[in-house]
Rosetta silent file (secondary structure, phi, psi, omega in degrees, C-alpha in Angstrom):
SEQUENCE: HLDFYKDIEDIKDKFVQFINSVPFYGLAILCLDNEHVQDILPRIKVRHTTFGMTAQSDLQARDISFMGSKSFFNVFHHEKRLGKIDLNIAGNHNVSNALASIATGIELNIPFKTIKKALEQIEGVKRRVEIKGEKKGIIVMDDYGHHPTEIMATLTAIRESYKEKRLVVVFQPHRYTRTKGLFHEFTRSFYQSDVLIVLPIYAASEKKIKGVSAQRLCEGIREHGHKDVSYAPDFTQGLSMITHKIKKGDIVLTLGAGDIYLLGEKLIDLL
SCORE:     score description
SCORE:     0.000 S_00000001
   1 L     0.000   84.583 -175.696   70.347  142.379  128.706 S_00000001
   2 L   -75.918   -0.148  171.112   71.524  141.821  132.238 S_00000001
   3 L   -78.872  -10.602 -179.055   74.179  144.488  131.783 S_00000001
   4 L  -113.006  -51.070  178.351   71.276  146.967  132.095 S_00000001
   5 L   -84.395  149.283 -177.180   68.633  145.333  134.301 S_00000001
   6 L   -71.109  -47.587 -176.759   69.562  144.225  137.818 S_00000001
   7 L  -166.220 -174.277 -175.995   67.759  140.864  137.785 S_00000001
   8 H   -65.505  -32.773  179.009   64.541  139.165  136.696 S_00000001
   9 H   -66.591  -37.435  176.459   62.496  141.034  139.329 S_00000001
  10 H   -64.300  -41.523  177.744   63.748  144.329  137.921 S_00000001
  11 H   -61.794  -45.116 -179.824   62.759  143.196  134.428 S_00000001
  12 H   -63.394  -39.438  177.449   59.273  142.254  135.643 S_00000001
  13 H   -59.941  -42.196 -179.421   58.869  145.625  137.362 S_00000001
  14 H   -66.956  -37.906  177.645   59.729  147.400  134.108 S_00000001
  15 H   -65.158  -41.478  178.066   57.250  145.266  132.165 S_00000001
  16 H   -60.889  -45.972  178.697   54.491  146.089  134.677 S_00000001
  17 H   -59.131  -43.572 -179.140   55.307  149.797  134.372 S_00000001
  18 H   -67.337  -46.853 -178.079   55.246  149.562  130.563 S_00000001
  19 H   -63.150  -41.345 -178.354   52.016  147.533  130.354 S_00000001
  20 L   -73.325   -2.924  174.502   50.194  149.816  132.785 S_00000001
  21 L   -88.997   -3.644  176.998   51.055  152.785  130.564 S_00000001
  22 L   -62.633  129.821 -178.155   48.675  151.430  127.894 S_00000001
  23 L   -67.325  167.444 -173.585   45.868  154.052  127.484 S_00000001
  24 L   -60.910  -27.286 -178.544   42.248  153.265  128.383 S_00000001
  25 L   -89.546    0.046 -179.602   41.340  152.616  124.745 S_00000001
  26 L   -94.535 -174.329 -178.797   44.221  150.158  124.273 S_00000001
  27 L  -147.304  131.785  172.160   44.679  146.485  125.090 S_00000001
  28 E   -93.871  127.730 -178.396   47.537  144.506  126.640 S_00000001
  29 E  -108.455  114.246 -166.646   47.898  141.059  125.042 S_00000001
  30 E  -120.110  136.947  179.322   49.567  138.667  127.502 S_00000001
  31 E   -85.218  110.537 -176.554   50.920  135.117  127.159 S_00000001
  32 L   -75.568  -11.958  177.828   49.426  133.098  130.019 S_00000001
  33 L   -75.190  -19.380 -174.480   51.860  130.214  129.396 S_00000001
  34 L   -85.378  125.242 -175.669   54.766  132.327  130.628 S_00000001
  35 H   -63.320  -32.018 -179.637   55.498  131.958  134.337 S_00000001
  36 H   -74.301  -33.875  173.483   56.761  135.539  134.637 S_00000001
  37 H   -65.360  -40.867  176.462   53.580  136.891  133.027 S_00000001
  38 H   -57.514  -40.079 -179.225   51.628  134.779  135.528 S_00000001
  39 H   -63.084  -40.862 -173.952   53.625  136.450  138.315 S_00000001
  40 H   -90.741   -8.482 -175.264   52.837  140.006  137.210 S_00000001
  41 H   -53.454  -42.990  179.600   49.208  139.431  136.162 S_00000001
  42 H   -63.112  -17.316 -177.317   47.722  140.601  139.511 S_00000001
  43 H   -94.691   -3.191 -179.414   49.593  143.901  139.060 S_00000001
  44 L   -81.892  120.056 -174.548   48.150  144.646  135.601 S_00000001
  45 L  -105.881   -4.684 -177.423   45.585  147.429  135.946 S_00000001
  46 L  -100.287  168.075  177.548   44.720  148.058  132.281 S_00000001
  47 L   -61.682  132.267 -177.210   42.362  146.216  129.952 S_00000001
  48 E  -148.986  162.909  173.371   44.010  142.999  128.853 S_00000001
  49 E  -136.541  159.308 -177.872   43.443  139.614  127.253 S_00000001
  50 E  -120.814  154.359  175.688   45.429  136.386  127.481 S_00000001
  51 E  -138.928  160.377  177.551   46.547  133.769  124.972 S_00000001
  52 E   155.355 -167.332  178.313   48.307  130.435  125.171 S_00000001
  53 L   -95.782  -16.417 -179.464   47.972  126.677  125.326 S_00000001
  54 L   -69.230  148.982 -177.378   46.595  126.637  128.871 S_00000001
  55 L   -65.262  -17.810 -178.056   42.885  126.050  129.352 S_00000001
  56 L   -89.596   -1.639  179.632   42.560  129.359  131.210 S_00000001
  57 L   -72.031  142.932  174.372   43.670  131.488  128.246 S_00000001
  58 L   -63.864  -41.693  177.481   41.073  133.721  126.583 S_00000001
  59 E  -116.128  122.963 -169.643   42.533  132.720  123.211 S_00000001
  60 E  -129.700  142.536  171.165   43.761  129.151  123.082 S_00000001
  61 E   -99.033  130.255  178.172   45.565  126.809  120.678 S_00000001
  62 E  -127.872  164.191  175.958   44.404  123.190  120.844 S_00000001
  63 E    54.499   46.511 -176.869   45.197  119.961  118.997 S_00000001
  64 E   -77.101  134.324  175.285   48.731  121.167  118.173 S_00000001
  65 E  -144.961  161.401 -177.750   50.819  118.957  115.893 S_00000001
  66 E  -133.761  146.451  175.180   53.994  119.312  113.853 S_00000001
  67 E  -148.941  113.909 -176.536   55.259  117.813  110.627 S_00000001
  68 L    60.299 -124.838 -178.695   58.614  118.815  109.178 S_00000001
  69 L   -96.866   19.073 -176.245   58.728  122.603  109.187 S_00000001
  70 E  -114.855  153.821  175.111   54.959  123.018  109.678 S_00000001
  71 E  -126.539  142.762  179.804   52.664  123.533  112.688 S_00000001
  72 E  -131.069  135.452  178.517   48.931  122.771  112.841 S_00000001
  73 E  -161.785  154.920  174.183   46.460  123.862  115.509 S_00000001
  74 E   -96.148  144.972 -177.276   42.834  124.791  116.197 S_00000001
  75 E  -110.240  128.419  176.703   42.023  128.245  117.588 S_00000001
  76 E  -122.373  134.147  177.844   39.436  128.797  120.338 S_00000001
  77 E  -121.733  114.554 -174.276   38.323  132.192  121.615 S_00000001
  78 L    49.560   47.468  176.340   36.368  132.103  124.878 S_00000001
  79 L    73.507   -1.158  176.869   35.678  128.411  124.169 S_00000001
  80 E   -95.328  126.511  179.116   34.319  129.116  120.661 S_00000001
  81 E   -72.559  124.786  178.233   36.240  127.410  117.846 S_00000001
  82 E   -92.828  -32.279 -179.425   37.341  129.940  115.230 S_00000001
  83 E   150.432 -174.160 -177.081   39.100  127.510  112.874 S_00000001
  84 E  -107.761  143.452  176.969   42.349  125.739  112.064 S_00000001
  85 E  -116.846  132.460  173.327   45.719  127.321  111.272 S_00000001
  86 E  -112.635  101.657 -178.747   48.414  125.638  109.146 S_00000001
  87 E   -88.772  145.897  177.114   51.684  127.485  109.790 S_00000001
  88 L   -89.473   12.566  177.005   54.726  127.091  107.554 S_00000001
  89 L  -131.214  144.403 -171.892   56.998  127.367  110.611 S_00000001
  90 L  -100.497  160.182  171.588   57.350  124.809  113.384 S_00000001
  91 L   112.039  144.053  177.466   57.420  124.962  117.161 S_00000001
  92 H   -59.589  -33.125 -179.538   55.218  125.871  120.114 S_00000001
  93 H   -66.103  -32.504  176.559   56.899  129.277  120.253 S_00000001
  94 H   -76.255  -32.432  172.441   55.688  130.022  116.721 S_00000001
  95 H   -61.862  -43.178  178.547   52.197  128.820  117.618 S_00000001
  96 H   -62.021  -44.059  177.931   52.349  131.241  120.543 S_00000001
  97 H   -61.206  -40.116  178.887   53.494  134.077  118.277 S_00000001
  98 H   -64.192  -39.819  178.014   50.629  133.294  115.906 S_00000001
  99 H   -61.770  -40.090  177.905   48.142  133.440  118.790 S_00000001
 100 H   -61.443  -39.786  178.181   49.427  136.889  119.739 S_00000001
 101 H   -65.870  -41.184  179.410   48.838  138.001  116.140 S_00000001
 102 H   -63.487  -42.565  178.634   45.332  136.512  116.154 S_00000001
 103 H   -60.667  -39.270  177.878   44.511  138.305  119.419 S_00000001
 104 H   -64.260  -44.954  178.944   45.656  141.572  117.848 S_00000001
 105 H   -61.411  -41.833  178.870   43.523  140.935  114.779 S_00000001
 106 H   -61.204  -43.734  179.155   40.457  140.140  116.875 S_00000001
 107 H   -61.673  -31.611 -179.299   40.875  143.398  118.804 S_00000001
 108 L   -91.236    8.816  177.910   41.022  145.261  115.467 S_00000001
 109 L    61.850   32.030  174.669   37.863  143.468  114.234 S_00000001
 110 L   -83.237  130.140 -179.141   39.719  141.716  111.420 S_00000001
 111 L   -59.108  143.595 -178.948   37.783  138.616  110.283 S_00000001
 112 H   -58.088  -36.962  179.705   39.387  135.321  111.307 S_00000001
 113 H   -57.916  -38.582  179.119   39.399  134.199  107.649 S_00000001
 114 H   -71.183  -41.492  177.789   41.641  137.171  106.810 S_00000001
 115 H   -61.584  -46.128 -179.368   43.931  136.519  109.793 S_00000001
 116 H   -59.295  -45.748 -179.191   44.215  132.847  108.838 S_00000001
 117 H   -61.384  -41.996 -179.398   45.116  133.649  105.230 S_00000001
 118 H   -65.722  -46.452 -178.673   47.849  136.073  106.327 S_00000001
 119 H   -63.183  -37.336 -176.605   49.390  133.690  108.860 S_00000001
 120 L   -76.824   -5.788  175.489   49.416  130.801  106.422 S_00000001
 121 L   -95.257   -7.275 -179.348   51.419  132.857  103.923 S_00000001
 122 L   -70.165  132.362 -178.054   54.299  133.410  106.362 S_00000001
 123 L  -110.266    9.679 -178.720   57.429  131.557  105.235 S_00000001
 124 L    91.395  176.176 -177.619   59.641  132.221  108.237 S_00000001
 125 L  -130.451  161.970 -179.828   62.569  134.616  108.634 S_00000001
 126 L   -62.615  140.300  177.192   66.312  134.473  108.199 S_00000001
 127 L    66.489   24.091  170.939   68.272  132.922  111.085 S_00000001
 128 L  -126.739   98.797 -173.332   65.207  131.347  112.732 S_00000001
 129 L    44.978   47.255 -178.516   65.434  127.570  112.250 S_00000001
 130 E   -82.814  124.975  176.142   66.663  128.439  108.774 S_00000001
 131 E   -79.582  111.490 -177.130   67.602  125.460  106.616 S_00000001
 132 E   -81.324  -28.326  179.859   70.944  126.448  105.112 S_00000001
 133 E   168.979  167.053  176.587   71.293  123.338  102.986 S_00000001
 134 E  -136.130  127.565 -175.649   71.194  119.559  102.784 S_00000001
 135 E  -149.081  132.459  178.850   74.109  117.487  101.580 S_00000001
 136 L    53.163   37.329  177.077   74.983  113.790  101.827 S_00000001
 137 L    79.538    7.087  179.122   71.957  113.192  104.033 S_00000001
 138 E  -107.692  125.220  175.337   72.924  115.941  106.510 S_00000001
 139 E   -95.552  126.770  178.478   70.558  118.875  107.071 S_00000001
 140 E  -107.369  121.330  179.722   72.339  122.070  108.175 S_00000001
 141 E  -118.503  163.157  176.454   70.199  124.616  110.036 S_00000001
 142 E  -140.064  142.837  177.455   70.923  127.949  111.680 S_00000001
 143 E  -145.633  144.524 -176.193   69.134  129.845  114.443 S_00000001
 144 L   -79.112   -6.343 -174.652   69.738  133.174  116.183 S_00000001
 145 L   -51.560  128.529 -178.748   68.724  131.842  119.617 S_00000001
 146 L  -141.044    2.948  178.528   71.105  133.028  122.331 S_00000001
 147 L  -114.249  142.913 -176.700   68.916  133.127  125.454 S_00000001
 148 H   -49.705  -42.828 -179.090   68.070  129.942  127.422 S_00000001
 149 H   -64.112  -44.376  177.686   64.334  130.247  126.795 S_00000001
 150 H   -61.176  -44.647 -177.281   64.870  130.731  123.046 S_00000001
 151 H   -60.808  -48.719 -178.964   67.337  127.849  122.912 S_00000001
 152 H   -62.977  -39.429  178.432   65.010  125.402  124.630 S_00000001
 153 H   -64.227  -41.992 -179.330   62.101  126.464  122.405 S_00000001
 154 H   -65.525  -47.325 -178.924   64.194  126.048  119.247 S_00000001
 155 H   -64.867  -39.819  178.088   65.562  122.619  120.187 S_00000001
 156 H   -63.428  -41.911  179.727   62.102  121.413  121.217 S_00000001
 157 H   -60.863  -43.269  179.888   60.629  122.635  117.921 S_00000001
 158 H   -66.896  -41.829  178.356   63.236  120.738  115.899 S_00000001
 159 H   -58.994  -43.993 -177.542   62.756  117.621  118.038 S_00000001
 160 H   -68.553  -30.089 -175.970   58.993  117.708  117.516 S_00000001
 161 H   -89.956  -25.564 -177.465   59.338  118.175  113.773 S_00000001
 162 L  -130.830   65.783 -170.990   62.159  115.691  113.089 S_00000001
 163 L   -61.229  -29.515 -173.776   61.570  112.967  115.676 S_00000001
 164 L   -91.724   -2.143 -174.309   63.723  110.298  114.011 S_00000001
 165 L  -103.402  147.457  171.536   66.853  112.399  113.483 S_00000001
 166 L   -75.697  148.016 -178.915   69.830  113.043  115.748 S_00000001
 167 E  -117.818  113.122  177.939   70.389  116.690  116.602 S_00000001
 168 E  -103.192  117.919 -175.042   73.979  117.984  116.647 S_00000001
 169 E  -110.636  134.059  173.832   74.143  121.521  118.052 S_00000001
 170 E  -116.281  111.652 -172.947   77.057  123.957  117.746 S_00000001
 171 E  -110.052  131.473  174.983   76.525  126.812  120.209 S_00000001
 172 L  -113.533  103.049  178.338   78.342  130.137  120.331 S_00000001
 173 L   -56.432  148.546 -175.308   77.556  131.952  123.609 S_00000001
 174 E  -121.320  115.080  179.030   76.825  135.659  123.125 S_00000001
 175 L    78.119  137.269  177.067   78.223  138.278  125.542 S_00000001
 176 H   -69.726  -39.121 -178.391   80.119  137.702  128.781 S_00000001
 177 H   -64.010  -40.409  179.620   77.466  139.484  130.852 S_00000001
 178 H   -68.813  -41.544  179.339   74.700  137.225  129.520 S_00000001
 179 H   -62.333  -40.034  178.354   76.760  134.075  130.026 S_00000001
 180 H   -69.118  -49.863 -174.911   77.500  135.106  133.605 S_00000001
 181 H   -66.754  -30.037 -176.642   73.989  136.295  134.468 S_00000001
 182 L  -116.812   22.948 -176.874   72.208  133.258  132.989 S_00000001
 183 H   -53.954  -48.316 -178.247   74.883  130.630  133.589 S_00000001
 184 H   -57.092  -45.166 -178.656   72.585  128.449  135.718 S_00000001
 185 H   -68.579  -39.342  179.286   69.865  128.484  133.046 S_00000001
 186 H   -60.535  -36.193 -177.365   72.317  127.794  130.198 S_00000001
 187 L   -65.327  -14.887 -178.112   73.553  124.611  131.895 S_00000001
 188 L  -114.414   13.152 -171.593   70.017  123.182  131.581 S_00000001
 189 L   -94.960   -8.161 -167.704   69.137  124.419  128.092 S_00000001
 190 L  -118.051   18.317 -177.808   70.608  121.728  125.856 S_00000001
 191 L   -61.914  -24.632 -178.523   69.069  118.440  126.987 S_00000001
 192 L   -80.438   -4.627  176.819   67.239  118.093  123.658 S_00000001
 193 L   -91.378  142.408  174.946   70.529  117.920  121.729 S_00000001
 194 L   -79.747  -39.755  179.482   72.221  114.559  121.134 S_00000001
 195 E  -131.877  136.268  178.707   75.624  116.163  120.620 S_00000001
 196 E  -130.248  129.217  174.448   76.676  119.639  121.749 S_00000001
 197 E  -118.977  126.492 -177.812   79.807  121.566  120.749 S_00000001
 198 E  -107.696  126.791  177.631   80.436  124.883  122.528 S_00000001
 199 L   -96.219  168.169  177.507   82.546  127.589  120.870 S_00000001
 200 L   -58.054  154.329 -179.924   84.239  130.576  122.554 S_00000001
 201 L   -64.444  132.427  173.454   82.024  133.427  123.753 S_00000001
 202 E   -82.873  112.559 -169.002   81.238  136.049  121.100 S_00000001
 203 L   -68.491  -33.003 -176.578   82.102  139.229  123.003 S_00000001
 204 L    52.667   47.035  176.710   79.962  141.713  121.020 S_00000001
 205 L    77.258   -0.685  178.780   82.317  144.537  122.091 S_00000001
 206 L   -80.632  155.772  172.968   82.262  143.518  125.780 S_00000001
 207 L   -84.308  153.599  178.256   85.400  143.034  127.845 S_00000001
 208 L   -63.012  148.758  175.620   86.173  139.611  129.273 S_00000001
 209 L  -113.837  127.258 -177.787   84.896  138.832  132.760 S_00000001
 210 L   -56.689  130.874  178.011   87.182  136.841  135.024 S_00000001
 211 L    85.737   -4.239  179.529   85.888  133.305  135.563 S_00000001
 212 L  -107.209  116.562 -177.696   83.379  133.494  132.714 S_00000001
 213 L  -154.633  161.195  176.422   84.265  131.287  129.739 S_00000001
 214 H   -67.019  -33.463  177.697   82.861  128.842  127.251 S_00000001
 215 H   -60.600  -44.829 -179.734   85.052  126.124  128.801 S_00000001
 216 H   -67.005  -37.878  176.967   83.407  126.657  132.189 S_00000001
 217 H   -62.368  -43.273  178.262   79.966  126.682  130.578 S_00000001
 218 H   -58.096  -45.030  178.374   80.804  123.418  128.826 S_00000001
 219 H   -62.262  -41.994  179.895   81.812  121.897  132.168 S_00000001
 220 H   -63.635  -39.931  178.012   78.606  123.144  133.784 S_00000001
 221 H   -64.192  -41.315  178.263   76.448  121.611  131.041 S_00000001
 222 H   -65.348  -43.567 -179.824   78.273  118.294  131.486 S_00000001
 223 H   -62.052  -27.669 -179.165   77.909  118.441  135.282 S_00000001
 224 L   -95.028   18.881  165.735   74.172  118.906  134.864 S_00000001
 225 L   110.582   -3.366  178.815   73.731  115.689  132.914 S_00000001
 226 L   -76.872  128.901 -171.584   74.577  116.223  129.238 S_00000001
 227 L   -90.196  -13.401 -177.559   76.450  113.128  128.073 S_00000001
 228 L  -141.644   74.449  178.538   78.087  114.432  124.884 S_00000001
 229 E  -124.448  134.394 -177.126   79.280  118.032  125.198 S_00000001
 230 E  -135.111  153.487  175.556   82.672  119.276  123.974 S_00000001
 231 E  -102.714  132.513  175.189   84.520  122.581  123.806 S_00000001
 232 L  -117.391  122.893 -174.763   86.041  123.762  120.507 S_00000001
 233 L   -72.858  -13.296  178.519   88.496  126.690  120.781 S_00000001
 234 L  -162.119  175.201 -178.759   87.820  127.960  117.253 S_00000001
 235 H   -60.655  -40.952 -176.309   85.842  127.359  114.048 S_00000001
 236 H   -59.786  -48.881  179.171   88.509  125.120  112.541 S_00000001
 237 H   -71.287  -30.956  175.681   88.471  122.672  115.437 S_00000001
 238 H   -62.056  -45.342  177.637   84.707  122.986  115.681 S_00000001
 239 H   -61.872  -40.708  178.680   84.341  121.882  112.063 S_00000001
 240 H   -61.530  -43.896  178.374   86.739  119.007  112.674 S_00000001
 241 H   -62.140  -44.390 -179.020   84.675  117.833  115.665 S_00000001
 242 H   -60.099  -49.585 -176.360   81.430  118.050  113.707 S_00000001
 243 H   -63.046  -26.946  177.955   82.726  116.046  110.753 S_00000001
 244 H   -81.905  -22.641 -174.787   83.941  113.302  113.104 S_00000001
 245 H   -99.086  -26.932 -172.911   80.649  113.132  115.019 S_00000001
 246 L   -75.715  152.769  176.848   77.946  113.483  112.361 S_00000001
 247 L  -129.351  159.968  176.034   76.177  110.582  110.674 S_00000001
 248 L   -57.671  132.723 -179.461   73.938  110.369  107.649 S_00000001
 249 L    99.037   -7.555 -179.248   70.462  111.516  108.617 S_00000001
 250 L   -76.153  158.678  165.989   71.636  114.001  111.278 S_00000001
 251 E  -108.685  130.588  172.808   70.609  117.618  111.692 S_00000001
 252 E  -108.868  122.871 -179.401   73.411  120.075  112.459 S_00000001
 253 E  -115.134  119.904  170.636   72.189  123.294  114.061 S_00000001
 254 E   -90.476  134.994 -166.774   74.422  126.340  114.451 S_00000001
 255 E  -138.093  126.182  177.465   73.065  128.448  117.296 S_00000001
 256 L   147.846  166.557 -175.515   73.854  131.946  118.539 S_00000001
 257 L   -98.357    3.092  179.855   73.654  135.679  117.833 S_00000001
 258 L   -92.169 -134.230 -178.484   77.260  136.137  116.684 S_00000001
 259 L  -102.378   22.994 -177.273   78.939  134.931  113.507 S_00000001
 260 L   -60.326  -28.020 -179.874   78.221  131.241  114.138 S_00000001
 261 H   -58.486  -27.484 -179.999   76.143  131.054  110.925 S_00000001
 262 H   -65.077  -31.919  179.153   79.398  131.221  108.976 S_00000001
 263 H   -64.641  -40.355  178.215   80.428  127.862  110.420 S_00000001
 264 H   -62.011  -40.019  178.960   77.318  126.234  108.982 S_00000001
 265 H   -65.294  -38.681  177.512   78.093  127.634  105.560 S_00000001
 266 H   -67.217  -36.710  179.455   81.641  126.279  105.784 S_00000001
 267 H   -62.443  -42.543  178.712   80.297  122.896  106.861 S_00000001
 268 H   -59.730  -39.913  178.439   78.121  122.642  103.745 S_00000001
 269 H   -65.600  -32.387 -177.900   81.169  123.323  101.605 S_00000001
 270 H   -77.862  -29.155 -174.545   83.106  120.573  103.420 S_00000001
 271 L   -66.079    0.000    0.000   80.449  117.879  103.138 S_00000001
């Protein structure tokens, strides 16, 4: 929320302040894969542990693989193998989330067998790589991702799980302040999509900002190397573009924190 924080350094300062408020009997659980966590690590003064895919993490995921909507990985804690996890949700970001949960369980002395059973019962949540339907060989998905990091993680997860399919993404930017503040990052977030359609910014009660628009974002994404990106001024034209571009076997992903999910539902009705 860049309408509140000044910049990324301000955000990091606030995280350091928050983490260092953990009492002596507590534990900070930190993702060592994140470059911003790496930056603030020397400033963390409380007891902490790290997790991630990097070899330097206290808790590490190894041998990660994906199949469809599932993730598989082995868990190592201080180089000791604890066991294998079969998640019903795909993507490195979900593996990372699972590691954070495992680290919490370990701190609470919960047996790994119990942690594993709980994680393997998770079926995912609404609006997170949610399969809305499949019709005429087209899979329609929806995801709440609206921040560059989330977007890249989501697209990568789908790519890893459905390697042979084209990915058609319909993105609805969320908030003028976010689009302005993270414009540079947004222009580089969609390389994993084969086709990208950008809808108008969902204001979320914000006033328009001069020079900030979905059209300009679309141009910026194209300028930074995306070969098939188009702007649609409304849902009706967006649906028309999708139906002209999709092929049997494609995945269509609606992406954003606004009302973009409604477009996916309309698309299923049209197919």
